N, C-alpha and C positions, 0 to 999 in steps of 0.2 A: 544539392542547393535549394532546390524548388521545394523540397519537403522540410527542410531547415527554415525557410521563410514561412512557410505555412504553420508550422509548430510556433514560431515567433508571434506571428499574427493571432494564433489561437490563445497564446497564454496571455498578450496583451489584451485581447478582448474580454478574457475571464478576469482579469484584474480590472478593468474599466467596470465590468457588472459588478463585482463585488464592492467595489469602491462606492458606487451611486447606490447601492443598497445600503449599504453601512450609513451612508450620508443621509438617506430618506429616513433610515430608523431614528437617526440621533435626532432629526429635526423633529421627529414625532413624540421625542421623550419629553413628559411634563416635566417643569422645573418648578421651584422656589428658590428665593433668596434667601441666605442666611449671615446673619451679624452677629459675630461673638465679640465679646470685650470683657476685662476683667481688671479689677483694683489691684491684682498681683500681676505676674508676669506670665505669660502663655509662650510655649514652644513656638519658634518660629514656622512657617507654612510654607513650602516651596512654591514659587509664582507659576501660574497656569497659563497656558497661551488663550489667546480671545476665541471664544467660543466653545472653550472646555466644560463639560459637564462634569461635576464631581459626583461619584457615585456614594451610595451609603458604605460601601465597604472601606473606602477612603477616608469618609467622615467618622466611623468607628474607630480606625486607625489614630486618627488625630487626637479624638477625645480621650482614646486610652493613653496616650503620652501627656495629655493636657491634665488630666484628673491624678492619674497615678494611684497610690495607695493612700495617699492623706486623704483627710476630710474637707470637703468643698460644699460651699453653699450657692447653689446655682438658682438663679432666676430666669425661667421662662416664660417670654412673653410671646404668647401664643396667639396670633392673629386668625380670624375665620378663614381670610383669603389673603394671599399676597403673590406679588410679582414684582419681576425688576422695573417693570414699566411704570410702578407705581411711584417709584424713586424717581423716575425719569420726569413724569407728569407733574407729580407734586411737590418734590424735591428742591425746586429752584435751582436747576443744574445750569440753566441759561444766563447765570447772572441775576436773575431775580430773587435775592435773598429773602426779600421781604415776603414773598409767597411761598417759602419753605414751610412744608408740614411737618418737618421732622427736625425741628429745632433742638429741641431737648435731646433727641437720640444722636444729632451730630455733635453737640457740645459735649455728651457721654465719651463719646468715641475720641474726641480731640484729648479729653483730659484723663482719660485711662492709661494705665501703665503699657497695655498692648490690646490689640484688636486684630480680627481677623474677619475677612469679608469674602463669601462665598455667592458670585451673582448669580450662578445656576447650580443647584444642587439637585439632584435626581429624585424626584418625588413617586412614592411607588403608593404609599397608603397615609391615609389621615393622622394615623398613631404611630407612624415610623418614627419620629423624633422624641416623642415623651417616651415610647419603648425603648428607644437606645439609650437616652440619658437615665432611665429607671435601672437598665442594664448595668450601666457603666458605675453609678453610684450606689446601687443597692439598696433604693429606698424608694417608696411610692410617692408618687407627686401629691403635693398638698395644694388644693385649689385656695386661694388667697385674692383680697383686694388691699386697694390701699388702707382701709380703715382697720381691716382686720390686721394687717401687717404691722402697723404700729403699735398694736395691742399684744403682738405675738413676742413671745420669748423665744430666741434663737438660741440653740446648744451649738455652738462652733466646734465642739469636741467630735461630733457625728456630721455626716454628710446630710444635707437637706435640699430637697428638690421643691422649690416654690413656683407655682404654676398660676399665672396672671393671665386669664381669658381677654382679648380683644375683639370687638365686634368688626365687621367690614359692611361697607355701604351697598345698597343695590339700587341703583338709578343714576340721578344727575350728578354731573361733575361738581357742583356746589356742593352737593350732600356728600360727596365721597372727601372732598377736601376736608369738611367739617368733621367728619367721622375720625379721619387720620390725625387731624389736629388734636382731637379729644384723647385718642390713644397716645400720641405723643405727651400731652400733658400727663396722663397716666404713668408713662414711664418714667418721666421728670419727677412724679412726686414719690414713685416707689424708691427710685434710686437716690433721692433726698433723705427718706426715712431710713435707708441702709446706712447713709453716711451718717446720720444723727446716732443711729447704733453702734456704730464703728464695727461693722462687722465686714470682714472681707468677703467679697462675692464674684462669680463670674456671670454674665449676663449674655443670654441668647434670645435675639428676635427673629421670628420666621413666621411661617404660616401653615394652617392646616392643610390647605391646599392651593394650586395657583389661582388667581383671580382673573387671569386672561391667557387663553391658548392661541399663540401667534401664528402657528403654522400646524399643518395637518400631514399626516402620513400621505406618501404617494400613493396615487391609484394603482399603481404596478404591484403594490404590496398588499392591497385589498383581497381577499377572499372571493370567487366567482361562485355566484348562487345564493342560496339561502345558508344563513349562518344564525345561530343563537348568540345574542348580546347578553353579557354578564351584567346584571345590575350593579349599578354602583353602591359600594357599602356606606351605608349612613354614617354621618358623623355624630358619634356619642361624646356627649359632653362628660366630665367627672362628676361624681356627686358635689354638693354643696356640704361643706363641714365647717362646723364651728369648733374652735378650738381654746380652751384653756390651758393653764400652765402645767396641769396634770397630763394634758393631751386631749385628743378628740372626744367630745361629748353628745354632739347631734349631727346626724347625717341624714340629709334628704336627696330624692333623685326623683325625676319625672321626666317623661318624654315630652310631655305638654302641660303647661301649666296655664291653661286658658281661663281669662276672665272676660266677662261682657256687662255692659253697665245698663243693658236693657235687654228684654227679650226680642228686640229686632234688630239690635246693633251687631256689628262684627266682633268675632273673637280675638283677643289680642294675647299671644303666646308669649308669656313673660320668661318660659324656660330658656329662650334663645339668647335672653340678655343676662350680663353679669351684675348681680344684686352686692349690695352692701349689707353688712350682717350686725353693723352698729344697733345694740340695744338688746342683743341675745343673752341670755342667761342659762345657766343649769345647775342643778344640784342634785341631791340625792332622792328629792320626791318631786321637784317641779323641773320643767324644762320650757323655755320660751324661745323660738325662733323667730327673728325678724329679719324679712327679706325686704330690703328697700331698692327701689328701682329707678334711675336716672329720669324715667318718663313720668315720674309722681305717684307710681303704685306701690304700695307698703301690703304685704302678706304677713300675719302673725300666726304662727302654729304653737298653741298653749296644749301642752301635755302635763300629764300627773302621774306618778306611780304609788300603788297601793299595796297593801298585804291582804289577802282574802283568806280567811281560815279555811274556808268550804275545800278550796285546792291546796293549801298550805303553800302558796308560793305568791310570790309579788307578781302584780300584772300592770302594765301601762296602757294608758289610753288617751286618744286624741281628743280632748274636751273641747276644744273651739278653734275656729279658723276666722280671723278677721281681716276684710279688706278694705284699705283707706284709700281714697283717691281725692285730692284738692280739698282735703278737710273734712269730707263726709266719709262716715264709717258705716260698714254693713259686717254684722257677726252672725257666724254660722256654728250651731251645736254640733258636735260629734255624736251619731247615734252609738248605741252599742256595740255596732258591728267594727267599729274601728279600734280595735284592741288587740294586744297580743301579749304573751309572756314577758316579763321585762328582760330577759337576757336575749329576745328575740327581737326583729325588726318586722314592722307591719307593711304588705304589699297588698295592693289591688289593682287591678285592670282600669277601673274606672270608678274615680270618686266624684260624684258631681252634687248639686243642690237644686236639680229640677226633675231628674228623671230617675227611678231607683236610687232615691237619694240617701246618700250616707252622710251630709251634711245640711241640717234643717235651718230656716232663718231662725233668729232668736227672736224678733218682733215682726208682728204683721206691718208695723208703720215705717219700717226700715227701706232704704232704696231696694227697687227690684232688680238686684245684681244678681249674676248667675256665677259658678265656679265648675269647671271641668277640668279635673285632673286624670291626664291618662298615664297608666303604668306606673303609677305613684308608689313610692315606698319611702318611709321614713322610720328612725329609730332615735330616740331621745334619750335611752339609759343602757348601761351593760355593753358600751362599745369597747370590744377587747380584742378586735382583729385588725387595728390600725385603720387602714383606709378603707377596708372592707366592711360592707354590712354583714350582720350575723344572720343565721338562719331565718327565713322569711315565714311570716304566719301570714297565708292568705286569705283574704275576704271571703273567697268561694268556696263554700261547703263542698263535701265530697258527694253527695247527691244534690245534683243541680235539677232544674226543671227539665232539662232535655233528657237526663239519666231517668228521672220519674217517669217520663213519657215512653222512654224506651222500654223501661221494664213493666209497665201497665199494658204496652200493646203486647209485647212479648207472652205475659201471663193470658190475655185475653185469647190470642191465637192458640196458646198451648189447651187452653180450656175446650176451645173449638174441636180441635183435634181430638183430645181425650173423649169427648162427647160423640164424635163422628165414630171412632173406633168402637165403643161401647155399642152404639147401635148395630153396627156391621156383625159384631159378634152375637148379639141377640138373633139374627137371623137364622131359621130352621128351614130344612128342606123336606119336602114331601117324602113319605115312605112308602106310598103305594101308587102305582100309576095304571091307568086304563089301557087293555090290549085290545087292540081294534079287531082281532082274530077270534078272541073270547068272549065269554060272558061279562058283561058290565058289570061294574061292582055295584054293590045294593048295599045301600047304606040304611038300616034301620032306622024309623023315625021315632018308634016308642020309646027307645032308650033314652 
């Protein structure tokens, strides 16, 4: 009897320990909300209990049943950060409907045929949702905005994945509310365009990563002693793509698009913002990419394609980059280093206008503005890989300054070694030596 009681207590203790461990691990799981609605019908989703975290496998299974084998047009509103607390704080859930920052989103959910809300979706990686949708639809995401979408011709006979990036605030409560209200207006404008086009769609609103971490893992689960921490994977935005009726014709991607209005002012990174592509054009010989930002900045990239008889092939070059701010304009001419074969893309780790400049000011009396593009890649012609760049022609030659320094230093050391070896081989030893017990060596002086 005593043994049975001890065994029961042991099992109970083990169960409690496992339950506490699972509860602590569940609390530490990062989560993002996901809202899905459609102009058509969606399959029903089984109701979940309070506090349930939907796994990626469960979402994948639901999307498989939702999309099936037919073609679908999916609008992915992907915000930089999002948590369910954003809906609680800025959604007017306590009766303050006038303070609701998601009016267009709420109206879309009410007017849609069916909708699904996942308050807590397991978050593992910033690219998980786009990758999952790309796998289910079998197409690559196409980055668009409201202006580009209004001019885009959508083929409903095939699946389409349209990606709309939305920013997130960093700072004050008022600023966060304004950013979310602007995002909600963009959602409403995009949905109005889709309604005007009479194109059936399925829309998804979620975040790249959580905006708030409410709780952390228990201290009991933390390793004791030193441990290496894995660096968080950086968020990589898709390339900017300008499309015409035939398909994409201009692509640009950069880790940073830094601009500065003086030699002492701070750098402003435009790559973190979503631009409008209104005014962009392209044809067989000229391409113009216009990036207009809400902050008042406009970048224009002008490219041309020419045939060169010496190489018997077409080459494209970035002729100029124009920066316009508040009515003032500064132009920068691309040097001969910014070129590539017409069927290639151009890549350079650093494209600047002030140090080892590839972009030179057009005139000396223009504003002293500066450009600094980091990890810059552009292609204005010959886009045959869909949403991917062609082979990149890099601006760095094979024999860089470091390689030349290494080669010259190695050659100098080799010459010193050969000279020393030659001198050692010229040494000769004496063929006769004095014997202290015998007569001394006599060297005649007359000879």
